[in-house]
N, C-alpha and C positions, 0 to 999 in steps of 0.2 A: 266251923261256923260259916254260914253262907256269906258271900261277899256283900250282899245287900241286906244283911241282918239288922235287927232292931238296934237303934243307937244306944239304948240303955246297956247293951252288952259290951260296948266299947269303953276304953278307959285311957287315960294319959294323953300324950300329944296326938296319937292317932285318932282319938275320939274327937278332938276339936276339929281336925281337918276333915274328918268324915262327916261330922255334923254340918259343917259349912257347905258341904257339897250336896246335902240332902234336905230339901224343903220339908216342912211339916206335912204329914200325910193328911189329905183332905178328909173331912168327915164322911163316913159311909152313908149312902142314902138309906132312907127308912126301909124297914123290912116288910112293910105292908102297903099294898096298893090295889086299886081296882082295875079291872079290864077296861081299856079305853079305845078299842078299835071300832072304826066304822065298818059295819057289815060283819062284825064278829058273831059267831054262833052263840046262842043263849044257852051255854052249858053251865051246869052247876059248878061253883068253885070247889076244889077239893080241900081247901083250907081257908082261913080267914082272909078277907080282902086286904089289899095293900094300899098304902097312901100314894098319892101322885108323886111322880119322880121329877127331880129338877131338870130344867131344860138348858142350863148354861152349857155353852160349847167348850170352853177352855178349862176343863176339869181333868186332872190326872186320872189315869186308869190304873187299877191294880193289876200287877203282873207277878209272875213267879219270882221268888227270891232265889235265883240261881247261883251256884258256885262258879268258879272260873272255867269249868269244863275243860281243864288242862289235859292235853293228849301228847304223848310222845310216840313217834313213829320211826322205826328204823328205815333209813334211806341212804343208800350208798355206803360211805364209810363214816357216817355220822347219824345224828338223830334230828328229825324235824319235830319241833315243839310248837304248839299253838294254844291260844286261850281266848276267853271271851273278854270283850270290852262291854261292860254292863251299862244299861241305861242309867243306873243309879250311880255310876262313876261320874266325876266331873269331866268336862270337855278336855281339860289339860292333863288328865291322868297319864302317868308314865309307868313303866314296869321294869322290874329287875327279875331275871330268870336265874334260878339256882339249880346246879347239878349237885345233889347232896348238899353240902354246906358251902360249896364254891360258887360264887357268882360268875356266870359265863359271859355276860355283856359288860363291855368296858364302861359304858355310860347308860343311864336309863333309856329304855326303848320307848320312843314316842311316835314313830311313823308307821307302826304296824302292831299286830298282836300275834306275831309268829317269829321264829328264830331257827336257824340251822346251826346246830352244835357240831361243827366239823371235827372229825377224829374222835368223837366221844364213843365210849364202849357201848356195845349192845347191852341192854338191860339197865342202863343208867337210870337213876330216879331223879325226878324234877319237881320243883315247886316254883310258883311265881308269886311276886309280891307287888301290889300296887304302890306307886309313889305319888303322894298327894301333897302339894305345897312343899316338896323337897323332903317329906317325911315318909319313910318306908312303912307300909302297913303290915298286918299279920300275913303269914304265908298261906297260900292256898292248900287245898288237899293235894296229895301226890298225884302226878300225871297218870292217866289211864294208859297202859301199854297197848299199842296197836301192832306190835310185831312188824311184819313187812307189809304194812298198808291196811290191814284189817284186824278186827277183834271179834272173836266168836262169843256169843252169849248162849250158853247151853239151854236147850229146851227139853221138856218132858213130853214126848209124843204120847197122846192118848192111846189107849189100847184099841185095837180094831173092833168094829161092831159086826153085826150080822150082814156080811157081804160088802163091807166098806172099810176103808182105812182113813186116817186123818193126815192132812197137810196143813202147815202153818200158812195162813193167808194174810189178810191185811193186819197192819201193826200201827199202834199209836204210842205216844209217849206222854208222860206226866210225872211230876214230882209227887209220887204217891205217899211218901213217908216224911216229907218236909225237910229233907237233908240237903236240898239244893241240887241234887243230881237226879237225872231222869231215870225212870224205870220204863220198861216196855210192857205194853198191853197187847196181847196176841189173840187174834181170832183163829180158831181151829175150824176148818171146813171139812166135812166128810167127803169122800170121793164120789158119793151119789148126790151131791148138791145139785139143785135144779134152777134153771131159769124159770121165771114165773109162767112162761108159756108152755112149760113142759110138765106133764103129770108124773106122778110117782112119789113114793115115800123117800124121805131123806133121814140120815142120821142126825143126831142132836148137834147143835152148834155149841161149842165150848169157848170160854174166854179165860185166859191165863194172864197173870202179872208176874214179871221177872225182874230181879235186880240184875245189874250188869255182870255179876259173877255167876249168874244162872240160878240163884236162889229163887224158887217159886214162892210167891207170897200167897196166892190163892188160885182156885179154879171155880168158875161159875158155869153151871150147866143150864142152858136156856130151855131144855126140855123138848118133848115131842111136839108141843103145840106152837113152836117157833120153827118154821120151815127153813132149811139151809139153802142159801143162794145169794148172789151178789146184791139183790134188791131188797132183801128181807131185814137183815141186821145191820143197822148203821149205828155205830157206837161213838160216843163223845167222851174224851178224857180231858178234864179241865178242873181247876179249883173254883167251883161255883159259889161256895159259901165264904171264901176269903180266909180260911183258917190256916193256909199255908201248905196244905196237902190236897192233891187232886182227887176228884170223884169220877165215877164212870156212870154215864147215863145211857140207857138203851131200852128198847121195847122188850117186855117180858110177857109171860102168859101163865095159865095154870100149869103147875109142875116145874117151873123154873126153880133151881136150887142155888142159893147164894154161896159165897165163899166159905161158909161154915156148915153148909148142907141144909139150911133152913128152907123150907118149901114156900114159895109164893103161890097163893090161891089153893086150888084143889089138886092135891098130888095125884089122885087117881083119874082125873079127867083126861079124855082123849077126844079131841075135837076134829081130828083128821077125817076127811071124807074118803071115798073109795079111790079118788085120784091123788090122794096125798095132800090136798090143799086143806088149809085151816080157815074156814069161812064162817064158823060159828064160835061161840064161847067168848069169855071176857078177854080184853086186851089191856095191858098195863104199861105204864112208864115207871121205871124204877131207877133211883139213884143209889149206887153202891159206894161204900167206902173204898178208897184206893189203898188204904193200909191193910184192910182185912177182907175185902170182898163182901162184907155184910150189907144186906139191903137196909138202907137208911130211910127211904120214903118210897112208897108205891101208891100211885093214883091210877084212875082210869085213863087209858091212852086217848089223847086228843091229838089228831082227829080220829074219831071212831069209824069203823067200816060202814055202819048203817046198812043200806040195801046194796048188795054186791053189784047188781046190774047198773046202778046209778053211776058207776065209775067207768063204764064203757064196754063191759062184757059180763057174762053171767057165770063164767067158769073159774074166775079168780086170778086172772092175769093182771089187770090194771088196778084192782083194788088194793093190792099188796105191793105197790111201788112206793118205797119209803126213801126219804132223804133226811139228813140231820146236819146240824151246825151249831156253832157257838157264836153269840153276838153280844156286844155291849150296847144294849138297847137303851139304857139310861145314861150312857156315856161314861160310866164309872166302873160297873161290875158286870160280869158275864151272865148271860141268860142262855138257857137251853132252847134250841129250835128243833122241833120235830115236824115233819111234813109227810103228806100222803098224796100221791097222785100227781100226774103231769100230762098225760096224754089227753085227758078230758078234764074232769074236775080236779082242781088243785086246792089243797088246804094246808095252811102253815100255822102251827101253834107255838107260842113262846111261853116258856116257863122260867120261874125263878126258884132257886134252891137256897133258902135262907133259914137259919135257926133249925135245921134238921127236917124241914118239910118243903114240899113242892107247892107252889101257888101258880096259877095260870095268869099270865100277863095279858095276852090277847090271842085271838084266833082270826086269821084271814081265810075266807072261804070264797072261791069263785062262784059258788052257788048263791051267795048272799045278794041281796038287792043292790044293783049298781055295779056288781063285779063280774057280770057274765062274760065280758070281753077278755077276762084273764084266764078263762078256761083254755086248756090245751097249750099253754105257753111254757111249761116247765121242761127242764132237761133231765138227763140221767145224773146230774150233778148240780151244784149250786155254789155260790160264792157269797162272802160277807165282806162289806167295806163301808166306810163312811163316805158314800158317794156324793152327798150334798154338803159336806164340810161343816156340819152343824155339831160335830162332836159325838154323835150317836150313830150306830151302825144300821145299815140297810141290808136286806136280803135280796141278792140278785138271783132270781129264780129262772134262769134260762132267758127267754125273750121278754121278761118282765122284771120289775123290782117292787118290793114292798118296803114302805118306810118304817122307821123305828117304832112308830105308833101302831102299826098293823094295818095301815091304809095302803091301798095301791098307789105307787109313786109314778111309774110309767110302764108303758106296754107297747112294744114294737109290733105285736101281732104276727111275728115271723114264725111262731110255733116251736115245736119240740126239736131238740138236738142232743148230740152226744158229747160235745166238748165246749168248755167255757173258760175264758181267761179274763180276769179283772185286775187292772193295775195301772201304773203310769206308763202306758205303752207309747204315748206321744209326749215326750217331755217339753216340746216346743209350745204346747197349749196347756191352759190351766185345767187342773182336775184330773180325774181318772177316766180310763176308757174301758169298754167291754168289747172283747172279740169272741164271736160265737159262730158255730156252724149249724146248719139246718138240715132237717130230714125231709121236709115237705118239698116235693118237686116243683111246686108253684111259687116257692119263696127263694130269696137269694141263697146260694150255697154257703156263703160266709159273709160276715159283715162286721164292721166296727162302729160303735156308738159312743156318744157322750154318756158316761156313767151317771151323771147328775140328772139328765133329762130323757135319755133314751133316744135322742136324735141320732139318726143314722148318718155317719160321717162318710162312709163308702161301703160298697157291697160288690159281690161278684154275682154273675148271672146264675139263675137256677140250674141245678145240675143233678137232681135226684137226691138220693139218700147219701149225704156227705158224712162219712163215718169218723173222721179224725180232723183235728185242727189245733194249731199251736201258735202262740204269739209271745215273742221275747226278743231282746237284742242279742242275736247270735252272731252278728257280723259287724265289725267295726267300719266296714266300707259304706254303711248307710246309717244315717242318724236315727235314733229311736228303735222301736221294736220292729222286727221282721215277722210277718204273719203268713202262714201257709196252711193248706188243708189238702185232704185227699183229692178233692176236685177243685174247680175254681181257678184253673190255670197251671202252668208248668213252672212257676217261679215263686220266690218270696216277694211279698209286697211291703213297701215302706208305710209309715203311718198315714200317708195320703192315699194308699191303695194302689200305688204304681208298682209294677213288677220291676225289681232292681237286681235280681240275681237268681241263680238256679235254685230249684227246690231241693231241700236236704233229702237224704235217703231214708229218714225216719220222721214220723209225725206222731210223737208220743209224749215223753216226759222231758224235763229239763233239769240241769244241775249247774251251779257255779262250782267249777272244779279246778281250773288252772289259775295262773297268777293275775290275769287281767279281769276286769269286771264284766266282760262279755260272757254270756251264758253258754253252756255246752248242751249237747244233745244226749239224752238218757233214754235208751230203748232196750228192752229185753235185759240182758246182763252185761251191757257195755255202756261206756261214756265216750262220745266222739266230739271232736272239734270241727265245726263247720268251716269249709273253705270254698272258694269259688270254683275250684276244680274237683273237689271231692272232700270227704271227711278224713280226719286224722284220728286214729284210735288212741285214746288216752288211758282207758282202763277196760280190761276184760275181766269180769268176775270169774273166780275159780271155784268150781264145785258148788255153784249156786244155781237157783232157778227163779224165774220171774213168776208172777201170779196172774190169775184171771184170764187164762187162755190167750186168745189173740190180742187182748189188750196189753199183755206183756209188761205189766207194771211192777215196780219194786214193792216189797213189803211196806216200805216207807222211805221217803227222802226228805231232807230238810237240814237246817243248821242245828244239829243236835249237840255237837261238841266243838271245842276249839274255836277258831276264829269264824268269821262270817260265811266262809265257804260251806257247801252243803255235804253232808254225809249221805251215802246210799246204803240202805239195808235190804238185803235179799235173804231168803231162807236158803239153807243148804239143801242140796237135792234130796236128802233123806229127812229134811225138817228136824234134824237133831240139834240145830243151832240157828240163830240169826247171825249172819255174817255182816258186820258193819264196816264199810270202807270209808276212809277219809283221805283227803288229798295230802300230798307232800310237796306241793308247789309253793315256793317261797314268794310271798306277795308284799308289796309296799303299800297296798290299799288298806286303809283302816276304816272299818264300819262297825257300829254298835251291833252286838249280837242280834241277828234277825228275829230271834225268839222274843225279843222285847219290843219289836214292832208289832202292834196288836193285830193288824190285818194279816201279817204273815203267820203269827202264832195261831190265829183262828183258822187259817188255811191248812196248817199242819193238822189241826184237830179235825177238819172236815175232809181231809185228803182221802180217807178210807171210804167215803160215801159213794156207793154204787159204782159208776165209771170214774175211777180215781183220776184226779187232775193235779198238776204240780202247783206249789204255792207261789204267790207273788206278794211282795211287800207293798206298802202304801206309797212308796217313792221309787223313782227310776234308778236302777243300777245298770250301767252299761257304759259304752265308750263315750267319753266327753262329759260324763255326768258331773253335776255340781257337787259341792260338799254335802254328803248325806245329812239329813236332819237328825237331831237327837230326839227320841221319843219322850213325850210328856207322860211319864208313868211313875208309879211308886211300887216298891216291893214290901210285902208284909214282913 
């Protein structure tokens, strides 16, 4: 049973203490509402209209009912064991750790959610039990064994096609079967995948789901009318209808086959032109069951392509630039966000999946009256956060933001870029910040802005096409986040924009890996600790490969198991497995699982979108941080 499971399943003394720690679940919002965006396209609704959503800010959000995520890792002459502190646990929860039937801690563990069991035998089995009000609760599921630092999840490599082979590419996670444990959703890319600017036919994109033991739950074949490449298939894995198991949402087309082989649209249609582009034919948005891969609801894709040349060229480059995300637009339950375009026209559509069907919430279109200034402001990525602290999420779409209502919120007019970070980057000021890099040689090469208003806080001079940028607290020698990019100076900048130290050797991903709350550098197949004189290697992946060419990104990184530190997932070099690495550094810092911080969980969901970016929580984690907040959430 999951640690946040329904109260009705508990009994005895444990039930009383558990119930006192869990407030009653708030009522779910209505499942019907109308589109309410200013400037929204007048598109027909695919299902019945929905009633207006509540606007109260302080409403708990529904999150996954996760188990303890207990892991055991062989380290030295003992075993490192760590587990989740759930948002549904009380603030004062303590833990007892058991090796078999023997408790290994002398007194309940209160200051962390990890333990080093010195001298324990390799292969020992562990469970953990929460202690609430002095009463020990039911044991967790047995720990996942990570051997000497990693655990392999076997994959079934698709057979080679005509002149191409398959490699595992981007990965996401979700509790697909409602057991409280994550499963992996894997995108398989053919070796002839193309950038939108390149002509040529590609193999089909395939999507698989796997349990942690390598059991494959299903395979979806997106078919020949979905082109393969980083900008075409953006997939979201999240529990959209609140039934306790996740769904998968993505763009489909004629010939897509779901997890049971059922065809969507016309199985015989081939809309590819002589250059391999798909510029005609219907486009769909489909929600698939996480349990079975069965298509649950399919509607016309919004935003539609319309006239190809209206997106900036006539051969199909800019029209098929897609982004995707998940956002709590009503403040309580998640919506699907699908977007098209960013170089010129930008269109963002929000969808709800309730009662087995998709309904459109709103559409924002830079072509709509009053929105023309929002054209050309998108990135190769996006972020989701409650930037105005009203309890509902906004879409940070590069140099602009769209409010939860579908209205434009702010616009810096700094244009397109390749990297974006949204978080509490400057803990000395109220609210969240945005750090972004720019591609336009007439715009600042990088800048930081107030996430609520878009007001630029500092910027660096124009420097041409700036390809990479990162912002996080990677050094305890300067308060708040350090920000740096490929251009814009030779050092890292503090939250005021001042150069305070040398530039790291990488400008890519991030991971909380060691014992302190300062974040580490993740690049290619390694994790490094920043230092004023150089990096210190903490991890080198063995027998693994990064993804997406020079972007050198992991298949996935995030707080997937154990305590609040992050796991890194790479594919093995032959794609026969996902290799999941976890830390063995003992820490005295205790933070609620980051997957119950909604902004962070949304970021893990959109991480696979186009040019992948690392996740950031809604609060500051770093040197000198205050006591982290507890999320206002509930689990089904």
